[in-house]
C-alpha positions as CSV (number, residue, x, y, z in Angstrom):
1,M,-5.5,5.4,-39.7
2,S,-3.0,6.7,-37.1
3,E,-2.3,10.2,-37.2
4,F,1.5,9.4,-36.1
5,E,4.1,7.6,-38.1
6,A,6.4,5.1,-36.9
7,N,10.2,4.9,-36.4
8,S,12.0,1.4,-37.5
9,R,14.2,1.5,-34.3
10,P,13.4,-1.0,-31.4
11,E,10.8,0.3,-28.9
12,L,11.8,1.2,-25.2
13,V,8.8,1.9,-22.8
14,L,10.0,4.0,-19.9
15,Q,7.8,4.7,-16.5
16,G,8.0,8.4,-15.0
17,I,5.8,11.0,-13.4
18,S,2.7,12.7,-15.2
19,A,3.5,16.0,-15.1
20,S,1.1,17.7,-17.6
21,Q,-1.7,15.7,-19.5
22,G,-1.8,15.2,-23.2
23,I,0.2,13.3,-25.8
24,A,3.2,13.9,-28.0
25,Y,5.0,12.5,-30.5
26,G,8.1,13.6,-32.5
27,P,11.7,14.2,-32.9
28,Y,13.7,15.3,-29.7
29,F,16.0,18.1,-28.7
30,V,18.5,17.3,-25.7
31,Y,18.7,20.6,-23.3
32,I,21.3,20.1,-20.4
33,Q,20.9,22.4,-17.7
34,T,24.2,23.3,-16.3
35,D,25.2,25.9,-13.2
36,V,27.3,28.6,-14.2
37,E,31.0,27.7,-13.1
38,V,32.1,30.2,-10.5
39,P,35.7,31.3,-10.3
40,E,37.3,31.9,-6.6
41,Y,39.6,34.6,-6.0
42,R,40.5,37.2,-3.3
43,V,39.3,40.5,-3.3
44,E,41.8,43.2,-2.2
45,K,40.3,45.5,0.7
46,S,40.3,48.6,-1.8
47,R,37.9,46.9,-4.0
48,H,35.4,45.9,-1.5
49,A,32.9,48.6,-2.1
50,A,33.2,48.0,-6.0
51,E,32.7,44.4,-5.3
52,V,29.3,45.3,-3.4
53,A,28.0,47.6,-6.0
54,R,28.9,45.1,-8.5
55,F,26.6,42.7,-6.5
56,E,23.9,45.4,-6.2
57,Q,23.9,46.0,-10.0
58,A,23.7,42.3,-10.5
59,L,20.7,42.0,-8.3
60,V,19.0,44.9,-10.0
61,T,19.7,43.6,-13.6
62,T,18.3,40.4,-12.5
63,R,15.1,41.7,-11.2
64,Q,14.6,43.5,-14.6
65,Q,15.0,40.4,-16.1
66,V,12.4,38.6,-14.2
67,Q,10.0,41.5,-14.3
68,K,10.0,41.2,-18.2
69,I,9.8,37.4,-18.1
70,M,6.4,38.1,-15.8
71,S,5.3,40.4,-18.4
72,E,5.7,37.9,-21.4
73,V,4.1,35.4,-19.4
74,E,1.1,37.5,-18.3
75,K,0.5,38.7,-21.8
76,N,1.2,35.1,-23.4
77,L,-0.7,32.8,-20.7
78,G,-2.3,35.1,-18.3
79,E,-1.8,36.6,-14.6
80,Q,-1.9,33.5,-12.7
81,E,0.9,32.1,-14.5
82,A,3.0,35.2,-14.0
83,R,2.2,35.3,-10.4
84,I,4.4,32.2,-10.4
85,F,7.4,34.5,-10.9
86,D,6.6,36.4,-7.8
87,A,8.7,34.0,-5.5
88,H,12.0,34.9,-8.1
89,L,11.4,38.3,-6.9
90,L,11.1,37.3,-3.2
91,V,14.5,35.8,-3.5
92,L,16.3,38.9,-5.1
93,E,14.5,41.1,-2.4
94,D,15.4,38.5,0.4
95,Q,17.4,40.7,2.8
96,A,18.1,37.6,4.7
97,L,19.9,36.0,1.8
98,I,21.6,39.5,0.7
99,A,23.0,40.1,4.3
100,E,24.5,36.5,4.5
101,T,26.3,36.9,1.3
102,L,27.7,40.5,2.2
103,R,28.7,38.7,5.8
104,E,30.1,35.9,3.8
105,F,32.3,38.4,1.5
106,E,33.7,40.2,4.5
107,K,34.7,37.3,6.1
108,S,36.2,35.2,3.5
109,Q,37.5,38.2,1.5
110,V,36.9,36.3,-2.0
111,N,34.9,37.5,-5.2
112,I,31.1,38.0,-4.2
113,E,30.2,35.6,-7.1
114,T,31.5,32.6,-4.8
115,C,30.1,34.1,-1.5
116,F,26.7,34.4,-3.2
117,N,26.9,30.8,-4.6
118,R,27.7,29.4,-1.4
119,V,25.0,31.2,0.6
120,A,22.1,30.5,-2.0
121,K,23.5,26.6,-2.2
122,R,22.7,26.6,1.6
123,Y,19.1,28.1,0.9
124,I,19.0,25.3,-1.9
125,A,19.7,22.6,0.4
126,A,17.6,23.7,3.0
127,F,14.5,23.8,0.9
128,E,15.6,20.3,-1.0
129,A,15.5,18.7,2.4
130,I,11.9,19.9,3.3
131,D,9.2,16.8,3.2
132,D,6.2,18.7,1.6
133,E,6.8,18.3,-1.9
134,Y,5.4,21.9,-3.1
135,L,7.8,23.4,-0.8
136,R,10.7,21.3,-1.7
137,E,10.4,22.3,-5.2
138,R,10.6,25.9,-3.9
139,G,14.4,25.1,-4.1
140,G,14.2,25.3,-7.8
141,D,13.0,28.9,-7.8
142,I,16.2,30.0,-5.6
143,R,18.5,27.9,-8.0
144,D,16.7,29.4,-11.2
145,V,17.3,33.4,-9.9
146,A,20.5,32.5,-8.4
147,Q,21.9,31.2,-11.8
148,R,20.7,34.3,-13.4
149,V,22.6,36.5,-10.7
150,L,25.8,34.7,-11.3
151,A,25.4,34.8,-15.3
152,N,24.9,38.6,-14.6
153,L,28.0,39.1,-12.1
154,L,30.1,37.3,-14.7
155,G,28.6,38.9,-18.0
156,R,27.2,35.5,-19.2
157,T,24.0,34.8,-20.9
158,S,22.5,31.4,-20.3
159,Q,21.2,28.8,-22.8
160,R,17.4,29.5,-23.2
161,L,14.7,27.3,-25.0
162,S,13.1,30.5,-26.9
163,K,14.3,29.3,-30.0
164,L,14.1,25.4,-31.1
165,A,14.8,25.1,-34.8
166,D,11.6,22.9,-35.4
167,K,8.7,21.1,-33.6
168,R,10.6,19.0,-31.1
169,I,10.1,17.3,-27.8
170,V,12.5,18.5,-25.4
171,V,14.8,16.0,-23.5
172,A,16.4,17.8,-20.3
173,N,18.0,17.2,-17.3
174,D,15.9,19.5,-15.3
175,I,13.9,22.5,-16.6
176,S,14.1,26.1,-14.8
177,P,10.7,27.9,-14.2
178,S,12.8,30.6,-16.3
179,D,13.3,28.1,-19.2
180,A,9.9,27.0,-19.1
181,A,8.5,30.3,-19.7
182,S,10.8,31.1,-22.8
183,L,9.5,27.9,-24.5
184,D,8.4,28.3,-27.9
185,R,5.3,27.0,-27.8
186,S,4.8,26.4,-31.5
187,A,8.0,24.5,-31.4
188,A,8.0,22.7,-28.1
189,L,5.9,19.4,-28.6
190,G,6.4,18.1,-25.3
191,I,8.4,18.0,-21.9
192,V,10.3,15.4,-20.5
193,T,13.0,15.6,-17.7
194,D,15.4,13.2,-16.0
195,S,14.4,14.8,-12.7
196,G,11.8,17.2,-11.1
197,S,8.2,16.7,-9.8
198,K,4.7,17.7,-10.7
199,T,4.7,20.4,-8.3
200,S,7.4,22.3,-9.8
201,H,7.2,25.6,-11.1
202,A,8.4,24.6,-14.6
203,V,6.0,22.0,-14.8
204,I,3.0,24.4,-13.5
205,V,4.2,26.7,-16.7
206,A,4.1,23.5,-18.8
207,R,0.3,23.0,-17.8
208,S,-0.6,26.3,-18.5
209,M,0.8,25.9,-22.0
210,K,-1.1,22.8,-22.4
211,I,2.6,20.9,-23.3
212,P,2.2,17.1,-22.4
213,A,5.1,16.9,-19.8
214,V,6.5,13.6,-17.8
215,V,9.5,14.1,-15.2
216,G,11.3,11.9,-13.1
217,L,12.7,9.6,-15.8
218,R,16.2,9.6,-14.3
219,D,18.7,9.3,-17.2
220,L,16.8,9.6,-20.6
221,T,19.1,12.3,-21.6
222,G,21.5,9.3,-21.7
223,K,19.5,6.9,-23.7
224,V,18.5,8.8,-26.5
225,Q,20.1,8.4,-29.8
226,P,20.4,10.1,-33.1
227,G,17.4,9.5,-35.2
228,D,15.2,8.3,-32.2
229,T,11.6,9.4,-32.2
230,L,9.7,9.9,-28.5
231,L,6.0,9.3,-27.7
232,V,4.8,11.6,-24.4
233,D,2.0,10.1,-22.9
234,G,1.3,12.8,-20.1
235,Y,-1.6,11.0,-18.7
236,E,-0.2,7.9,-17.6
237,G,3.5,9.5,-17.0
238,L,5.2,7.2,-20.0
239,V,7.7,8.1,-22.3
240,I,8.0,5.9,-25.3
241,L,11.2,5.5,-27.3
242,N,10.7,4.8,-31.0
243,P,7.0,3.5,-30.8
244,A,6.3,0.8,-33.1
245,E,3.2,1.3,-35.7
246,T,1.0,-0.9,-33.3
247,T,2.0,1.5,-30.4
248,L,1.4,4.7,-32.9
249,F,-2.1,3.5,-34.1
250,R,-3.4,3.0,-30.2
251,Y,-2.3,6.4,-29.0
252,G,-4.0,8.1,-32.2
253,Q,-7.3,6.3,-31.0
254,I,-6.4,7.6,-27.5
255,Q,-5.4,11.2,-28.2
256,R,-8.9,11.3,-30.0
257,Q,-11.0,9.6,-26.7
258,K,-8.9,11.9,-24.3
259,R,-9.7,15.1,-26.1
260,T,-13.5,13.9,-26.2
261,Q,-13.5,13.0,-22.6
262,E,-11.4,16.3,-21.3
263,Q,-14.4,18.2,-22.9
264,R,-17.0,16.1,-21.1
265,L,-15.2,16.7,-17.6
266,L,-15.3,20.1,-18.0
267,E,-18.8,20.3,-18.9
268,A,-19.6,18.0,-15.6
269,S,-17.5,20.2,-13.6
270,R,-20.5,23.1,-13.9
271,L,-22.8,20.5,-12.8
272,P,-24.1,19.8,-9.0
273,A,-21.8,17.1,-7.1
274,I,-24.4,14.4,-6.7
275,T,-24.5,10.8,-7.3
276,L,-26.6,8.7,-9.5
277,D,-29.0,7.7,-6.6
278,G,-29.5,11.3,-5.4
279,V,-26.6,11.5,-2.7
280,P,-24.9,15.0,-2.6
281,L,-21.3,15.1,-1.9
282,T,-18.8,17.8,-1.2
283,L,-15.5,18.7,-3.4
284,R,-13.2,21.4,-2.2
285,A,-10.0,23.1,-3.3
286,N,-6.5,23.0,-1.6
287,V,-5.1,26.6,-2.0
288,E,-1.5,28.4,-1.3
289,K,-1.9,32.0,-1.7
290,P,-4.9,34.4,-1.7
291,D,-4.9,35.1,-5.7
292,E,-6.0,31.3,-6.2
293,A,-9.4,32.2,-5.5
294,G,-10.2,32.4,-9.4
295,L,-9.2,28.8,-9.7
296,V,-11.6,27.7,-7.0
297,K,-14.6,29.6,-8.7
298,D,-13.4,28.3,-12.2
299,Y,-13.7,24.8,-11.1
300,N,-16.9,25.4,-9.2
301,A,-15.5,23.9,-5.8
302,D,-17.5,24.1,-3.0
303,G,-15.0,26.5,-1.2
304,V,-11.5,25.9,0.3
305,G,-10.8,22.5,2.4
306,L,-7.2,23.4,3.0
307,Y,-5.5,27.0,2.7
308,R,-1.7,26.5,3.5
309,T,-0.4,29.6,5.5
310,E,3.3,29.0,4.8
311,F,4.1,31.3,1.9
312,L,3.6,34.1,4.4
313,Y,6.4,33.0,6.3
314,L,8.8,31.3,4.0
315,G,11.6,33.7,2.5
316,A,10.0,36.4,5.0
317,D,12.6,38.7,6.7
318,A,10.8,38.6,9.8
319,M,7.6,36.6,11.1
320,P,4.7,38.1,9.4
321,T,2.6,40.6,11.4
322,E,-0.7,40.3,12.7
323,E,-2.2,42.9,9.9
324,E,-0.1,41.0,7.2
325,Q,-1.8,37.6,7.7
326,Y,-5.3,39.3,8.4
327,S,-5.1,41.2,5.0
328,A,-4.1,37.7,3.1
329,Y,-6.5,36.0,5.0
330,R,-9.5,38.3,4.7
331,E,-8.5,38.3,0.7
332,L,-9.6,34.9,0.4
333,V,-12.4,34.9,2.7
334,Q,-14.1,37.3,1.5
335,A,-13.4,36.6,-2.6
336,L,-15.0,33.2,-1.9
337,A,-17.7,34.1,0.5
338,P,-20.4,32.7,1.6
339,A,-18.3,29.4,0.5
340,P,-16.5,28.2,3.6
341,V,-12.6,28.4,3.9
342,T,-10.8,26.2,6.2
343,I,-7.2,27.8,7.2
344,R,-4.7,25.4,8.7
345,T,-2.1,26.9,11.2
346,L,1.7,27.2,10.7
347,D,3.1,23.9,9.4
348,L,6.9,24.6,9.5
349,G,9.6,23.7,11.6
350,G,12.1,21.0,11.7
351,D,12.2,20.1,7.8
352,K,10.8,23.6,7.2
353,P,12.7,26.1,8.3
354,I,12.4,29.9,8.1
355,A,15.7,31.3,6.9
356,S,15.4,34.5,9.1
357,Q,14.3,32.7,12.0
358,A,17.0,30.0,11.9
359,H,17.8,30.3,15.6
360,L,13.9,29.3,16.3
361,F,14.7,25.6,14.6
362,P,17.6,23.7,16.1
363,K,19.1,21.0,13.4
364,E,17.7,17.6,13.9
365,D,18.5,14.3,13.0
366,N,15.1,13.4,12.0
367,P,13.0,16.4,11.5
368,F,10.0,15.0,10.0
369,L,9.4,13.6,13.4
370,G,10.9,16.4,15.0
371,Y,10.0,20.1,16.2
372,R,7.5,21.4,13.8
373,A,3.9,22.3,13.1
374,I,1.6,22.4,16.3
375,R,4.5,21.6,18.6
376,F,6.4,24.7,17.3
377,C,3.4,26.9,17.9
378,L,2.6,25.6,21.4
379,D,6.2,26.0,22.2
380,H,5.9,29.6,20.8
381,P,2.7,31.2,21.8
382,D,3.8,34.7,20.8
383,V,4.0,33.4,17.3
384,F,0.8,31.1,17.4
385,K,-1.3,33.8,18.9
386,V,-0.5,36.3,16.0
387,Q,-1.7,33.8,13.4
388,L,-4.9,32.7,15.6
389,R,-5.8,36.6,16.0
390,A,-5.5,37.2,12.3
391,V,-7.9,34.1,11.2
392,L,-10.4,35.1,14.0
393,R,-10.6,38.3,12.6
394,A,-10.8,37.1,9.0
395,S,-13.7,35.1,10.4
396,A,-15.7,38.2,10.5
397,H,-15.7,38.3,6.9
398,G,-17.2,35.0,5.8
399,K,-17.3,31.6,6.6
400,V,-13.9,30.6,8.2
401,L,-12.7,26.9,9.7
402,L,-9.4,26.6,11.9
403,M,-7.5,23.4,12.1
404,Y,-4.1,22.4,13.3
405,P,-1.7,20.4,11.8
406,M,0.3,17.4,13.5
407,I,-2.1,17.0,16.5
408,S,-1.2,13.8,18.1
409,G,-3.8,13.6,20.5
410,R,-6.3,15.1,22.7
411,D,-3.8,16.8,25.2
412,E,-2.2,18.8,22.3
413,M,-5.6,19.9,21.2
414,R,-6.7,21.0,24.3
415,R,-3.6,22.9,24.5
416,A,-4.3,24.5,21.4
417,N,-7.7,25.4,21.9
418,L,-6.9,27.2,25.3
419,V,-4.5,29.6,23.4
420,L,-7.3,30.3,21.1
421,E,-9.6,30.9,23.8
422,E,-7.1,33.6,25.1
423,C,-7.0,35.3,21.8
424,K,-10.6,35.6,21.8
425,A,-10.8,37.2,25.2
426,E,-8.1,39.4,23.8
427,L,-9.9,40.4,20.8
428,R,-13.7,40.9,22.7
429,A,-11.7,43.0,25.1
430,E,-10.4,45.3,22.2
431,G,-13.7,45.3,20.4
432,K,-12.8,43.6,17.5
433,V,-15.2,41.6,15.6
434,F,-15.1,37.8,14.7
435,D,-17.2,34.4,14.8
436,E,-17.8,33.4,18.2
437,R,-18.6,30.0,16.7
438,I,-15.8,29.4,14.5
439,A,-15.4,25.7,13.7
440,V,-11.9,24.3,15.0
441,G,-10.7,20.7,13.5
442,S,-7.5,18.7,13.4
443,M,-5.4,17.3,11.1
444,I,-5.2,13.4,11.3
445,E,-2.1,12.8,10.0
446,I,-0.2,10.9,12.8
447,P,-1.3,7.1,13.7
448,S,-1.6,8.1,17.3
449,A,-4.2,11.1,16.4
450,A,-5.9,8.0,14.2
451,M,-5.8,5.5,17.1
452,T,-7.6,8.0,19.4
453,A,-9.9,9.6,17.1
454,D,-12.7,8.6,19.8
455,L,-10.9,10.5,22.2
456,L,-10.0,13.7,19.9
457,A,-13.1,13.9,18.2
458,H,-14.9,15.2,21.5
459,E,-12.5,18.1,21.1
460,C,-13.0,19.0,17.6
461,D,-15.5,20.0,15.3
462,F,-14.5,18.1,12.3
463,F,-11.4,16.1,11.3
464,S,-9.2,16.5,8.0
465,V,-6.9,13.4,7.2
466,G,-3.7,14.5,5.8
467,T,-2.9,11.5,3.8
468,N,0.4,12.2,2.4
469,D,2.0,12.1,6.1
470,L,-0.6,9.7,7.8
471,I,0.5,6.7,5.2
472,Q,4.3,8.2,5.2
473,Y,4.3,7.2,9.3
474,L,1.7,4.0,9.1
475,L,4.1,2.4,6.6
476,A,7.5,4.0,7.6
477,I,8.2,5.1,4.1
478,D,9.8,8.4,3.3
479,R,7.8,9.2,0.0
480,V,11.0,11.3,-1.0
481,N,13.8,8.0,-0.9
482,D,13.9,6.8,-4.4
483,R,14.7,3.5,-3.2
484,I,11.7,2.9,-0.9
485,A,9.3,5.4,-2.7
486,H,7.4,2.1,-4.5
487,L,6.5,1.2,-0.9
488,Y,4.3,4.0,-0.6
489,E,0.7,2.3,-1.1
490,P,-2.5,4.3,-0.5
491,T,-4.3,1.0,-0.6
492,H,-2.3,-0.7,1.7
493,P,-4.9,-2.8,4.2
494,S,-3.7,-0.8,7.1
495,V,-4.6,2.6,5.4
496,L,-7.9,1.6,4.7
497,R,-8.5,0.2,8.0
498,T,-7.2,3.5,9.8
499,L,-9.0,5.8,7.4
500,R,-12.5,3.6,8.4
501,H,-11.6,4.0,11.8
502,I,-11.3,7.6,11.9
503,V,-14.6,8.0,10.0
504,V,-16.6,5.6,12.2
505,E,-15.4,7.4,15.3
506,A,-15.8,10.8,13.9
507,H,-19.2,10.1,12.8
508,R,-19.9,8.6,16.4
509,A,-19.0,12.0,17.8
510,G,-21.5,13.6,15.3
511,I,-18.6,15.3,13.2
512,K,-17.6,15.2,9.7
513,V,-14.6,13.8,8.0
514,S,-12.3,15.6,5.0
515,V,-9.5,14.1,3.1
516,C,-7.0,16.9,1.6
517,G,-4.1,14.9,0.8
518,E,-3.0,13.6,-2.6
519,M,-5.4,10.3,-2.3
520,A,-8.2,13.1,-2.6
521,G,-7.4,14.3,-6.1
522,D,-6.6,11.0,-7.4
523,P,-9.9,10.1,-9.3
524,I,-9.0,6.3,-8.7
525,F,-9.8,6.8,-5.2
526,T,-12.7,9.0,-5.2
527,A,-15.1,6.3,-4.7
528,L,-13.4,4.5,-2.2
529,L,-13.2,7.5,0.1
530,F,-16.9,8.1,-0.3
531,G,-17.7,4.6,0.1
532,L,-15.5,4.6,3.6
533,G,-17.8,7.3,4.6
534,V,-15.7,10.5,4.1
535,D,-18.0,13.3,4.0
536,E,-15.5,16.0,1.9
537,L,-12.4,15.8,-0.6
538,S,-10.3,18.6,-1.1
539,M,-7.9,18.8,-3.9
540,T,-5.8,21.1,-6.4
541,P,-8.9,22.8,-8.4
542,P,-7.6,21.1,-11.4
543,L,-8.4,17.6,-10.2
544,I,-12.0,18.4,-9.3
545,P,-13.5,18.1,-12.8
546,A,-12.6,14.1,-13.1
547,A,-13.7,13.7,-9.2
548,K,-17.0,15.1,-9.9
549,F,-17.5,13.4,-13.3
550,I,-17.0,9.9,-11.5
551,L,-19.5,10.7,-8.5
552,R,-21.9,11.8,-10.8
553,N,-21.4,8.3,-12.7
554,M,-21.7,6.2,-9.7
555,K,-24.3,5.3,-7.3
556,M,-23.6,5.5,-3.7
557,T,-24.6,2.2,-2.9
558,D,-21.7,0.9,-5.3
559,A,-19.0,3.0,-3.7
560,K,-20.2,1.6,-0.4
561,L,-19.5,-2.1,-1.6
562,L,-16.3,-1.0,-3.6
563,A,-14.9,-0.1,0.1
564,Q,-16.5,-3.1,2.0
565,T,-14.7,-5.1,-0.8
566,A,-11.6,-3.5,-0.3
567,L,-11.7,-3.7,3.2
568,A,-11.8,-7.5,3.1
569,M,-8.8,-7.8,1.0
570,D,-5.0,-8.5,1.6
571,S,-3.3,-7.1,-1.1
572,A,-2.6,-3.3,-1.9
573,P,-2.0,-3.9,-5.5
574,L,-5.5,-5.8,-6.1
575,I,-7.2,-3.2,-4.3
576,H,-5.7,-0.6,-6.2
577,S,-6.6,-2.6,-9.4
578,L,-10.2,-2.9,-8.2
579,C,-10.3,0.8,-7.6
580,A,-8.7,1.9,-10.9
581,E,-11.3,-0.5,-12.9
582,F,-14.1,1.0,-10.9
583,A,-13.1,4.6,-11.9
584,A,-12.2,4.0,-15.6
585,K,-15.6,2.2,-16.3
586,R,-17.0,5.8,-14.9
587,L,-14.7,7.7,-16.6
588,T,-15.2,5.9,-20.1
589,P,-17.9,7.2,-22.2
């Protein structure tokens, strides 16, 4: 018998994006998050000082509120989850944003709420234009903080989700990180939103609470009717309105199977990453900040395959110093030693501007193909050398690998390495210790780099394939454009052939290939990638158990046959189905 009960209304199945795994069923509560309405009026000169003081007090009050949220989250969920709100505090302490607000006030002579709102919206728009999904979602953090500041300036209290009348699935247009943190866990069965992505901080909080969540439903808030019930499938990203009895019975069985499977995955994550035919494989972690070292250890990753360094730059009042960077890199390297840490140099510019250094990033019509990453660094060796020196110094404290993003070919790689050699010479002259034989690699995310992998391999110690951008550029698909995002196909024959070409040329030159994009973290592609000859996969730590479970339940000979079969096929959907079936057989008891 099912543990669920059915509603008599017609069933409707909606596809969204899986954000937090789990299954939930029950009645719903609609929560509409709206921006604070800000009145606009002129402020007399005699009132300017008082207006600025009012703004400063609102910042102080908001900081106290955020710190209270952090304290509650740390108590209820843990330190790691509380650190999410570090980004909110950084916004409140962002001198560039504050100074810009005050300049807007002096120039416009209108009330401080209007000025702050204008500036905050410019910041939010800048982040939302970023191609990287994780960084784009940071605009949501700014919006959340901005709304708190505006509410405090206007003396209003925001609607929150801390007190649900009884057990409900929360249906919302969007949920801010603060709202997610204030959720009544005893009453919130699940979360479903019209917008949002799986990298938003609200979703991260939901995952920490183990609340099933599906995002990107577009207009679900307009579809639900009084009396409806919802079933949330956080595994497949489905929301079913008024599920039929047969559907509920099926999901009752799925629920029990998933609970058993999750326990098996967790147990497998503690075991070695080795196939049934005795081939050892490497699974590493992608991290954003030094404090994620605990996650890397918790999921038994073989070190870090991608350490993004952008967090040091975004929102900073000035370029981070060598000492600031050295301290951050050293913290992670020491925490994980002797496991390796692969540090990617600055991947900013164009679509990822630094607010305090906007003059360095001219506005571009197509920033995704513009002035960014290694192009910016080679054009600003003063900025580049500060980071390279910090990475080199950190290499004295453990196993460090260095890699450059957005390399287009051999000449760029050589230019970057010449700057690196200059830094090495400077550090030697200063008597500072570093790993003289530090491994240096290239991200392969531009088709020109992939097609000239044979030339590039002679300048590198390893390749790291960024599948997100590589697929986007190969297929000419803007992943954040809703109208064409469905055309983004990791199993497109051109993608598989390109990956195979990269592997063949790298191995011919005697170097290894890692994959660190979203494709690496999807268990459907675990066997395919290893079968294509990829040496290492790097992914978000919680995704490691599923990948390890699959490879521990497959033979490498079968993975190679899977890749061989896929390479001979001409249909992306059919290749995807082939890989999904292979993974399902290994994941199913």
